[in-house]
C-alpha positions as CSV (number, residue, x, y, z in Angstrom):
1,D,193.2,197.5,45.4
2,R,192.9,198.0,49.1
3,S,192.4,201.7,49.3
4,L,189.4,201.4,51.0
5,P,187.8,199.1,54.4
6,S,187.1,195.8,53.1
7,V,185.8,192.7,54.2
8,V,186.4,189.4,52.0
9,P,186.0,185.6,52.7
10,D,189.1,183.7,53.1
11,E,189.1,181.5,49.4
12,I,192.4,180.1,50.1
13,Q,191.5,178.8,53.2
14,G,188.3,177.7,52.2
15,G,190.1,175.8,49.4
16,R,192.2,174.1,51.4
17,T,189.2,173.4,53.7
18,A,187.4,171.7,50.6
19,T,190.1,170.0,49.6
20,E,191.3,168.3,53.6
21,V,187.7,167.5,53.5
22,L,188.1,165.2,50.6
23,L,191.3,163.7,51.7
24,N,191.1,162.8,54.7
25,K,187.6,160.8,53.4
26,G,190.7,158.7,51.5
27,H,190.6,160.5,48.3
28,H,193.5,161.1,46.4
29,R,192.5,161.7,42.8
30,I,190.7,165.4,43.6
31,G,189.7,167.2,40.2
32,F,189.2,170.5,40.7
33,I,186.5,172.7,38.2
34,N,187.2,175.8,38.6
35,N,186.2,179.4,37.1
36,V,187.7,180.9,34.1
37,D,187.6,184.5,35.2
38,P,190.4,186.0,36.7
39,I,189.1,186.7,40.5
40,P,190.9,186.7,43.4
41,A,188.4,183.4,43.8
42,T,190.0,181.3,41.5
43,F,193.3,182.0,42.3
44,G,192.8,181.9,46.0
45,R,190.4,178.4,45.5
46,L,193.1,177.2,43.3
47,E,196.1,178.1,46.0
48,G,193.9,176.6,48.4
49,Y,193.7,172.6,47.1
50,K,197.4,173.1,46.3
51,Q,198.4,173.4,49.7
52,A,196.1,171.1,50.9
53,L,197.5,168.3,48.6
54,S,201.0,169.4,49.5
55,A,200.1,169.4,53.2
56,Y,199.0,165.6,53.0
57,H,201.9,164.6,50.5
58,V,199.9,163.8,47.2
59,P,201.3,165.3,44.2
60,F,199.7,168.3,42.3
61,D,198.5,167.0,39.1
62,E,197.5,169.9,36.7
63,N,195.2,167.4,34.1
64,L,193.2,166.9,37.3
65,V,192.1,171.0,37.3
66,R,189.8,171.8,34.7
67,F,188.6,175.9,34.1
68,H,185.1,176.4,32.5
69,V,182.4,178.6,33.1
70,G,181.1,179.1,36.7
71,D,177.5,177.4,35.4
72,S,175.8,173.6,35.4
73,R,177.5,173.8,31.9
74,G,181.0,173.9,33.2
75,G,180.7,171.7,36.1
76,Y,179.3,169.0,33.1
77,R,181.6,169.5,30.7
78,G,184.8,169.1,33.5
79,T,183.4,166.2,34.9
80,L,183.1,164.6,31.4
81,E,186.8,165.8,30.7
82,L,188.2,164.6,34.0
83,L,186.6,160.6,33.8
84,Q,188.0,160.6,31.0
85,L,191.3,160.3,32.3
86,P,193.2,156.9,32.3
87,E,193.5,158.0,36.1
88,P,190.1,159.7,36.3
89,P,189.8,161.4,40.1
90,T,187.3,159.8,43.0
91,A,186.4,162.9,43.8
92,I,185.4,166.1,42.4
93,F,185.8,169.7,43.9
94,C,183.9,172.3,42.6
95,F,184.6,176.1,42.3
96,R,180.8,176.9,42.9
97,D,177.5,174.8,43.6
98,A,176.0,175.7,40.4
99,M,178.8,173.9,38.9
100,A,178.2,170.8,41.0
101,M,174.8,170.8,39.7
102,G,176.4,170.1,36.6
103,V,178.7,167.7,37.9
104,Y,175.5,165.6,39.7
105,D,174.1,165.7,35.9
106,A,177.9,164.5,33.7
107,L,177.8,161.7,36.6
108,R,174.1,160.5,36.4
109,T,174.8,160.6,32.6
110,L,177.7,158.0,33.0
111,G,175.8,156.1,35.3
112,L,178.0,156.7,38.6
113,S,176.4,157.8,41.5
114,V,177.5,160.6,44.6
115,P,179.0,159.6,46.5
116,N,179.6,156.0,46.0
117,D,181.7,156.3,42.8
118,V,182.7,159.5,43.1
119,A,182.3,162.4,45.7
120,V,181.6,165.7,45.1
121,M,182.3,169.6,46.8
122,G,180.8,172.4,46.5
123,F,181.5,176.0,47.4
124,D,179.1,178.8,48.1
125,D,176.3,176.9,50.0
126,Q,173.9,178.1,47.7
127,E,170.7,176.7,49.9
128,L,168.3,176.3,47.1
129,I,171.4,174.4,45.2
130,A,173.0,172.7,47.8
131,A,170.4,171.1,50.1
132,Q,167.6,170.2,47.3
133,L,170.4,168.2,45.3
134,S,170.2,164.7,46.0
135,P,172.0,163.6,47.4
136,P,172.2,166.8,49.3
137,L,175.8,168.6,48.6
138,S,178.8,168.9,50.9
139,T,180.3,172.4,50.3
140,I,182.2,175.9,51.6
141,Q,179.8,178.0,52.9
142,L,180.7,182.1,51.9
143,P,180.2,184.0,55.1
144,H,178.1,186.4,53.5
145,Y,176.0,187.4,56.8
146,Q,179.3,187.5,58.9
147,M,180.8,189.6,56.3
148,G,178.0,192.4,56.5
149,K,178.0,192.2,60.2
150,W,181.8,193.0,60.6
151,A,181.4,195.9,57.9
152,V,178.2,197.4,59.4
153,E,180.4,197.0,62.8
154,F,183.3,198.6,61.4
155,L,181.2,201.5,59.9
156,L,179.7,202.5,63.8
157,E,182.5,201.8,65.1
158,H,184.8,204.1,62.6
159,A,181.9,206.7,62.0
160,G,183.1,210.6,61.1
161,E,187.0,209.1,61.3
162,A,189.0,208.6,57.8
163,L,188.5,205.0,57.5
164,P,191.9,203.1,57.6
165,P,192.6,201.1,53.9
166,V,192.1,197.2,55.9
167,Q,191.1,194.2,54.3
168,H,189.6,192.0,56.8
169,T,189.5,188.1,56.0
170,L,186.7,185.7,57.2
171,D,186.9,181.8,57.4
172,C,184.9,180.1,55.2
173,P,183.1,177.2,57.7
174,Y,182.5,173.8,55.7
175,I,179.1,172.2,55.6
176,E,178.9,168.7,56.2
177,R,176.0,166.8,53.7
178,Q,175.7,163.6,52.0
179,S,177.6,164.0,48.5
180,V,181.3,163.3,50.4
């Protein structure tokens, strides 16, 4: 509610960056498997996805957006739904890296490969997932370390003072691997 100081990732920028990377690789049918929970990340990443499409003059198609639980099962289900469309996507942006695991599984089940048939983009940079998938997952990194660093520095700088209710946002960098 912004009544206390906080530091958060820039979810809109992260969603936009993920989508722009895919657009710059030549993808214009980009599916987005989003989270079902009504949290800022769900809304922000979708907004970033829409902003990137608009900036590249690609019409937003609500059929390319699916909402599922943010785990591998949600990614699996969302992929099957997207690939049944008359014009399926050539790339899939996942709300979380955990969802991307399910996307990989669904694509394998359908006899498709990453990234040759469908490019896949994650979000989180969960190293135990992103770096271990085959091929390794390109993803947007949540800046956990930088957020902690900012919070500690802010608290030290304002020690003994009434804390102003500021909300600081940090960019989410793109981590390139081999899935795009």
